[in-house]
N, C-alpha and C positions, 0 to 999 in steps of 0.2 A: 447264357444263354441268343438262339440264333439271332441273328441281323436279319430284320424284317426289309422285303424292297419295299424301295419306294413305289408308289404309284406309277404307271405308263402312261403318260399322256399322250394322245393321238391330235395331231392339228388337224382343221379343214383344209382340202386341197383344191379347192373353187367349188363354185355350181353346176347345176347340170338338171338334165332331165325334160323329159316332151308331159306331163302332167302337173307343173309347176315349174318353183328354182329351190331347189332341195342341195344342201350344205353336203358335200361329200367328203371322202376321204382315201386317200392313194395306196394301193395295196398294193403289191406284185409279185409276181406268181410264173416259178418255174424255173427253171438253171440252163443259159442265162437267165435273167429275169424281166417276164413282159410285164408294164405295168397299169392299172387299172383305178380310174375315178368310180369308187361306189360310196352307196348310199349306207346306211347303219342300220341291220336289222336287232331290235329290241329284245328280239323273242328265239327265232331259227338260230340252230346251231350248225347251219353251214356258209359255207362259201359261195356264189354262183358267181361267173363270170360269162360274159357275152361270147360266143362261136359266129365265125364271119357268116353261117346260116340264116343268121338272126334277122341278117340287111336283107333287104331288097333294092335292087338297084336302080330303080323310080327314086330311093329319098335319098337326097342329096348332104352329105357329107352325114351318111348315117353312123360308122363306126364310130367314129370322134365323137357324136350327139348322145352312143350309148355309151361313154367312158372309157374306151377304147384308147390307150393309146397308141405311139408310134413303137414301130420296135425295129431293130435293125439299123437305124436314119430312115424309114417308110413310113407309115401313117397303115399300121395294119387294120386288117376288116376282122378281129378277132384272136380268142386261144387260138395259139399254136401251138397245140399241145406235141407235134412233131417235133417239135421244135426242141424239148426240153428234155436231157439227158433225166431228169429224175419222177418225170413224169411217169408212172403207173397205173395202165387203163384198171378201172372195176368192171363197168359195162351202165347201158341205158336204163337208168330210174325215174319211174315217174317223182315229178317235185312234190316235193313233200310240203304238209302241212293247210294247203288253200282249195281244199277241193268244196270247205261249205262257202266260197266266196266267190268261185272259180269253176261250178262243177263240170263246166263239159267242154273245158278246155282241153284237156288229152294232154298238157304238156311235161315236155319230161326232160332230162339232161343227162346229160355225160359225164359220168361222176368218174375220179382218178385219186388218185394221191400224190401230192407235189408239194415241194417248199414254198413257200409262201414269208414276203418281210411287209414288215412294216415303218414306216417313218415318223419318228419320236425326237422332235427339238434338235435336230439336225444327224438325231441318230439311227444305226438302221437293226432294226432285231427280227431276227431268223429263227424260223419255226418250221421243223422238217414234217416231213409225212402225213399234212393236213387234207381232209376231205373236201376236194372241188370239182363243184357242178357248171358245168359247161352248159349255157342254154340258149337258146333263138327264140321264146317267144318273147311275146311285143307283148304280154301284161304286165313284164318285167321288165320294163326298157332300160334302167341302170342294174350292174352288178347289184350283189348285196354279200357283204361280209354279217355274220351273224353271232350276237351277244350271249345265247341263249348255250343251256350245258346240257341238253339233251340231244346226242348225236342220234345219227339215223343206221340202220343194222345192216349191213349187206352178207348175203348168204355166202357169198364166196371170199368173207373177209375172217379168217378168226377171232381177232376180236373188235371189240369197236374202237376206232381210232379217236384220240381225246378231241376236247372242243375247241377253238383259237384259245376261249378264253380260259379252260382246264389247261393248257397248254402255257400261258404265259406266265400260270403260278409253280405251274413244276417244274419250269427251267428257269426260274428267280427271276421273272421279270416284273412278274406281279403278286402285289402281298395275298392276296385271298381272289377265291371265285365269284367279281363281286365289280360291278362298277356305275359309275354316272355318265349321264349322257343327257346333251341337250341339241336339238336335230338344228339349229339353227336359226335366221330369218333376214332376208335376204331384204326387205322393205325397212330391215334397223340396219344393217351393214355387220351383221354380229354373226358371224362362222359357229358353222356348227362344234362341238367337244366330245371327244371319249376320253374318258379316264377310267383305265382298267385297274382296279386294285383299290379305289379312292371315289373322293367326288369333291368337284368346288365349293365351299359352303358360302362363296360369296355372290355364287352365280342365280340364289335363289332364295325365295320367303319361305323360309321351315312350317312344314304345316303340324297338326297334330294326331297325324295319322298314320298307321303303318298296316298296311293292308296284307295278304296272306299271301305266296306265289301259290301256284296249282302245280307245276312242273307237268305243262299239256300241251305243252308245242306253241302255234301264236295265240291261245286261251290261257297262257301261263300267268299273263300279267292281267286279271281281270278285277274291273272295279265298279263299284254300283251308283249310275246316273240319276240321282235324284229327282234334278231337274234344269232345265233350260229356262236361261232369260235374256232378250232381246232387247235391246233398248237404242235407240235412237236410229228406229228403223222410217218409213215414210209413214207406218202406221200406228206409229208411237210404241210403245211399249208390246212387247209381244212375249209370253208365256205358254210356248205350246202343252198343250197336258202328256204328261208322262203317268203311267202308270205309279200310285201312291205310293207302293213301296218299292217305289224303281227297276231300271234294267241292268242284265247285267252285260258289261261294254267291254271288251280287251281293248290292251293299248298296245299297238303293233306298228311302229315305225316302218315295216314292209310295207304296207301299201302310202298310198300317197292322201286321198278323202278318207272322211267320215261314214260308215257307215252307218245308221239310222230307220228307221220306223218309219212307213211309208208316210205315216199321216203327219211324224215330225217331218217330213221334209216336204209336204206338201205346207205345212202352216208355213215355215221358212220359203219357200217360193212365192206362197200370196204377200205373206211381208214383204219380201225384197225384191218382186217383180223377175222372177227366173223363169227361163226358160226350159221344158225340159223335151229331150232329142230319143224320142222309142229306139232311133238305132243307136246309138250308142250307151244309152240311160244315163246319158252326164246332162248336169243343169248346165244351161250356158246363160248369156248375162248380156244385152245388146247393149252397143255404146250409148243411148240414150239413158237408160240405167243405170249403166255404170260411172257417168256423170254424177246424177242422181245419189247413190252411194257413196260415192268419195265424199261428195258435200255432208250428208245425212252423220257419216261415220257410224253407223251400229256398233256397239260390242256386245259379244256374246259370253255371257259366264254360266260356266257349266257347273251345277251344284254335285259334286261325287262324296260316296261315304265308301266305308270300306264293307258292309255287307246290310240287307233290309233290317237287320235285328239293332242295329248301331246307330245313335241317332250324330257321333259327330262329322259333322261335315268339311269338305275345304270346298273353297273356289278358285276355279282355275277362268282367267279372262280372256280372252282373245279381239283384237280389233281386228274389222274390217280388213284393214290391209293383209290379215293373217290368211282371208281367205278368196282377194282378188289374186287369182293364179290366172296363168293360159297353157290353152292343151295345145298339143302337134300333131307333126307326124310320129304314125299313122295314122290319131284318131282324129286329124282333120287336116288338109292339104296345107294351110297356113294359122297361124297360132293363133289361137281365138279368145277371149275371156270367158273363162268359166266358174263356178260355185264349187269346189270338192267336196260335194257331199255324195252318195247314192241310198240308193233306196233296198234296204234287206229285207229280204221276202220273209225271214225268221229269226230269232234270237243266236241263233248262233254264228248268225255274218252281220254282229254289231259290234264297230271297229270303231276306235277314235284312232286313227290314223296320224303321217308327219305332220299334219295343217294342226295340228290339236299340241305337237308336241312345241311346235314354233313358242308357241309361251309357256310351256311346261318343262320343269327340270324332273328326272328320274332318275331315280339311286335304287339302282337291284343289287342284292346281297343275298345270293343264291344260297351259302352255306348257310346262312339264318333263317331262311324261306320267305323271305319278307323284303317288298320294298317301298317305300314313301314318292311321292308327286308333290311338288312345290312351285308355286306362283315363278315365273322366272325373272330374275331382275336384270336389269340393261342401264348399268352404270358405266359412262363414259368416264376411264380415269381411275375406274377402283381395279384396284390388282386382285389377284387369283387366293383365295386360301384353301387350298389344297389339304383334305382331310385323309388320310388314311383308313382304308377297311382294313382290322386285320382279320385275320383266320380265326373259324373256333376255334382249332387247339395250341391255340398263344398264350402264354403266360400272361398277356392282358385281358386276354378274355377272359381265359378264368377266373383272375382276381376281381373281375367287375361283372359274371354274370355265376348264377348257380348252375350247376350242370344239372342233368334228370337225375345222377344218382346222388347228386347233393338234396334234391328236393324229399327223394323217395327215403334217403333216409331221414330226412325231417321227419318226418309224416310218420314211419313206425317209430321216432324217440319218443313222440309225443304221446301214440296210440298208448305205447308203452308205458307207458309217465301216467295217466291218466285210468289207466288201469290198476297199474300199482297204489293210486291214492282212491280208488274206487275199492279195493280191496283190503286196505288199512282202515278204511273209516270202517269198514263192513265189518270187521276185525276186532274192533275197540268195541262200536254198538251194541255185540253179541257178548262181550266179555264185560259190560256194566249190567247187562239186563241179568247174566248168570247170579252175577255176586249179589243185586238190589233182591232176586229172588231166596238165595241163600239166606240172609239175612230176615226175610220174610218168615220162613222157614224156622230159624232161631228164637221169633218172636211170636210167636205159636205156641211151643213150646214151654216158653215160661210162664205164658199165661196159663196154661191146664196146669204145672207143675204148681203155680199158687193158691189157685182154690182146695186141693188139698190141706193146707192147714199147716202150720208151725207147730214142730213137736216140744210137748208139757206144754201147750196151751190148754186150759177148760172150756172155754168158749168158742163157740166157731166161727170164728172174725175172718174172713176171708184176706188174704191179704193182696190190694191191688194193685197190680202192676205199671206202672205208667206204660201206655199204649203209643208205638211207633205205626204211624198213619203211613201206609204205602205209596210214594208219590213215584209213576214212571215219569224218569226225567225227559226231557223234548230230547227228538234225538236233533244231532249236526244236521244242518240243511244237506240235499243231495248233493254231489259234485255236479255242478252246469257242463255239460259236455259241451265243452268249446269248439267251435268250429273253424277249421284254420283256410284261411280262404288264396289258396296261392295262385298265380298270376302266370299258370306253367304254360307253354307254348304249345299250341295246333298241331300236330303233328298231321302234315294231312299225305295223303297215299298218292306214293307217286307213278305217274303214268308211264307204262316202258314202251319203246318205238316196236314197234311189230315188225317183223323180221320180212326183207323185202325177197323176191325173187329173182333173180339175175337174167336178162334177156340172153344175155352172151351174144349180142349182135348190135351193129347200130343201124338205125333205120334213117335212109335218105329218103325224105320223102320229097316231091316236086312242089315246085312254089305255086301259089294257087291267091286267087283274089276274091275277096268275099267282100260287095261296097252295097253301102245305105247313101245314097246323097238326099241328106234333109239341109235345105238352108243352105247349099255350098257344104255339109259338113259332109266328107268322104273317109270310110273306114277304111284300111287295105292292110291286107295282112299279109306275113313274109315268109320264107321257106320255113317251117320250123324242124324242131324232132319231136316225132312223140313216138310212142313207148305200147304198141297194141296188145290190150291184155295182159298187163305186166301189174302186178300189183301195188297198191300206191302204199307210198311211204307213211308213217305214223306221225 
């Protein structure tokens, strides 16, 4: 039996972000390699890195704040594709998957194929010909590396390039297309963790719920939010009203905030004294209220189920510290305390982002089409306990799980057995009745013969034979049809990515500035790539 590789453990490279303090991971792109500090996306399958066009000259230290590292001994302004000998340009395409959240952004990326490398426990793992998108969007300030397995399609590529997770499995760096993820929490000095092909059993409290993946891009990991309870607020315990069946919300670390219904945001704003800014569509916390909330230390308990039809739930508890974040340029000229929630216009925008995953450990098994969530545990001095997630084709998996073919065979065998038992019972019953009928006929004949008299007798005395009363024997009870209850896996229909149309050109737009002056908060954009009239990727 072939030896299964050990899980690939990626360590955090530090902290960064302009909408909070997030744990980042280093990824090198190109030949020679250029380093970037990126955040992990739990659903995207792409790699996004900042371009020089994404920095406005008025933003001090823009490139380094976007995770761009030094290149050739100097601070780089962004991805230097012209310096990479392994770069193969594809073209400009719209950013995939986030039209629901940002329908008017018009953001695009310069896509191409390039070599990438990841650092793990002092070793460097290299992946060839990965899809890389250069971004200038201010919405995604830090670059992203995705752990999804649904690649985008491009009109000028004959075949879909494999995703990072699939490549890791194919070249023997990871045992399966799966991962364990913890976003990290700066307020606990707990860095993030990514484990390809496994998870850290000591990092979370196991839950009793398994969720199904949907392979729907950013909505691949969807749960049912049943309720939200906030304790220790200045108004006491608050439990905003949620529909009795709950809300379908996506788990997606690509975005920082929690996107919730407006009524839920209003309830939180009232209970916590938040200030909503129409210009940025963000909730801010003034200095006085910030001190009050630190003193009260509210706790936020999210009750989650797999669906509206399942009563099993699990609870994820977040302290106020998880929401105590600061937002900076280009949203604000100075770092300003804000509360990372946003108003969702409809159910398609409901998301639990990185803020939520500071206190939740996520395990995703794309091969078995399921994922689990557990309350993260923070126990200083406790060693990691890494568990391997084996591929579905492994001997270990075959010995521990029934395949669909095996289950089908069992069902067919039981049906045949039931038919044989029913047929045998019917045959025996029919044979017994026929025998009883023959005996009855013989008895009637004997009675008739007795009435004729015995030969040589003078008196007409009839011979009375003992009559045999015929009793119909009770039939054996009918075979009860036994209902077999199999816990078969629900197979969901995958969503294929829509094919894209290549523009064939790179559009360089001049810089423009859009400002909203509200209580000193200035929103400023930079020169960005856009792809007019380009079909958006699924």
